[in-house]
C-alpha positions as a Markdown table, in Angstrom:
| # | Residue | x | y | z |
|---|---|---|---|---|
| 1 | Met | 11.7 | 17.5 | -5.4 |
| 2 | Ser | 12.0 | 15.7 | -8.8 |
| 3 | Asn | 9.2 | 15.8 | -11.3 |
| 4 | Asp | 8.3 | 12.1 | -10.8 |
| 5 | Arg | 8.1 | 12.4 | -7.0 |
| 6 | Phe | 5.5 | 13.7 | -4.4 |
| 7 | His | 5.6 | 14.4 | -0.7 |
| 8 | Leu | 4.0 | 11.6 | 1.3 |
| 9 | Ala | 3.0 | 11.5 | 4.9 |
| 10 | Ile | 1.4 | 8.4 | 6.4 |
| 11 | Ile | 0.1 | 8.9 | 9.9 |
| 12 | Ser | -1.5 | 6.5 | 12.4 |
| 13 | Pro | -3.0 | 7.5 | 15.8 |
| 14 | Glu | 0.2 | 6.2 | 17.4 |
| 15 | Lys | 3.0 | 7.7 | 15.2 |
| 16 | Ile | 4.2 | 9.0 | 11.9 |
| 17 | Val | 4.7 | 5.9 | 9.8 |
| 18 | Phe | 6.4 | 7.5 | 6.9 |
| 19 | Glu | 7.2 | 11.0 | 5.8 |
| 20 | Gly | 9.3 | 11.7 | 2.7 |
| 21 | Glu | 9.4 | 11.5 | -1.1 |
| 22 | Ala | 7.6 | 8.7 | -2.9 |
| 23 | Thr | 7.2 | 7.8 | -6.6 |
| 24 | Leu | 4.0 | 5.7 | -6.3 |
| 25 | Leu | 1.2 | 5.0 | -3.9 |
| 26 | Thr | -1.4 | 2.3 | -4.2 |
| 27 | Leu | -4.4 | 2.4 | -1.8 |
| 28 | Pro | -7.4 | 0.2 | -1.0 |
| 29 | Gly | -10.2 | 2.7 | -1.7 |
| 30 | Lys | -13.8 | 2.0 | -0.6 |
| 31 | Ser | -14.7 | 2.0 | -4.3 |
| 32 | Gly | -11.7 | -0.1 | -5.3 |
| 33 | Ser | -7.9 | 0.1 | -5.4 |
| 34 | Phe | -6.3 | 3.1 | -7.0 |
| 35 | Thr | -2.8 | 4.5 | -7.6 |
| 36 | Ile | -1.4 | 8.0 | -7.0 |
| 37 | Leu | 1.5 | 9.3 | -9.1 |
| 38 | Ala | 3.2 | 12.7 | -9.0 |
| 39 | His | 1.0 | 15.6 | -10.1 |
| 40 | His | -2.2 | 13.6 | -9.6 |
| 41 | Ala | -5.4 | 15.6 | -9.6 |
| 42 | Pro | -6.6 | 16.7 | -6.2 |
| 43 | Ile | -8.5 | 14.0 | -4.4 |
| 44 | Val | -10.0 | 13.1 | -1.1 |
| 45 | Ala | -11.1 | 9.5 | -0.6 |
| 46 | Ser | -11.8 | 7.0 | 2.2 |
| 47 | Leu | -10.0 | 3.7 | 2.6 |
| 48 | Lys | -11.1 | 0.2 | 3.5 |
| 49 | Ala | -9.1 | -2.7 | 4.9 |
| 50 | Gly | -6.3 | -3.8 | 2.6 |
| 51 | Ala | -2.7 | -3.3 | 1.4 |
| 52 | Leu | -1.2 | 0.2 | 1.1 |
| 53 | Val | 1.9 | 0.1 | -1.1 |
| 54 | Tyr | 4.3 | 3.0 | -1.6 |
| 55 | Lys | 7.6 | 3.2 | -3.5 |
| 56 | Thr | 10.6 | 5.3 | -2.7 |
| 57 | Asp | 13.9 | 5.5 | -4.5 |
| 58 | Glu | 15.2 | 2.8 | -2.1 |
| 59 | Ala | 12.4 | 0.2 | -2.0 |
| 60 | Glu | 8.8 | -0.8 | -2.1 |
| 61 | His | 6.9 | -0.8 | 1.2 |
| 62 | Thr | 3.6 | -2.5 | 2.1 |
| 63 | Leu | 1.4 | -1.8 | 5.1 |
| 64 | Glu | -1.8 | -3.5 | 6.0 |
| 65 | Val | -4.5 | -0.9 | 6.9 |
| 66 | Lys | -8.0 | -1.3 | 8.5 |
| 67 | Ser | -9.4 | 2.0 | 7.4 |
| 68 | Gly | -8.5 | 5.6 | 6.8 |
| 69 | Phe | -8.6 | 8.4 | 4.3 |
| 70 | Ile | -6.3 | 10.2 | 1.8 |
| 71 | Glu | -6.0 | 13.8 | 0.6 |
| 72 | Met | -3.8 | 14.9 | -2.2 |
| 73 | Ser | -3.3 | 18.5 | -3.3 |
| 74 | His | -0.4 | 20.3 | -5.0 |
| 75 | Asn | 1.8 | 17.2 | -5.1 |
| 76 | Asp | 1.4 | 16.7 | -1.3 |
| 77 | Val | -0.3 | 13.5 | -0.1 |
| 78 | Ser | -1.5 | 12.9 | 3.5 |
| 79 | Val | -2.8 | 9.4 | 4.5 |
| 80 | Cys | -4.4 | 8.9 | 7.9 |
| 81 | Ile | -4.6 | 5.2 | 8.7 |
| 82 | Ala | -6.0 | 2.9 | 11.4 |
């Protein structure tokens, strides 16, 4: 994995939405929108309704989410969405 990338898994109750390397992730946090980059400090946060945006080498992707949570540790990000 390159220094500017992190492992991202986005999971809904129905399926794995995305699993792979990403360079940027912007989320609708309960306390406001925030962005995750590679080597971000460990974090656990809840999400509110809004746009989740992630970038890969190929493209930028946007998902509308209703709620969820995120956990990042050791350059590994898990996002559970509804």
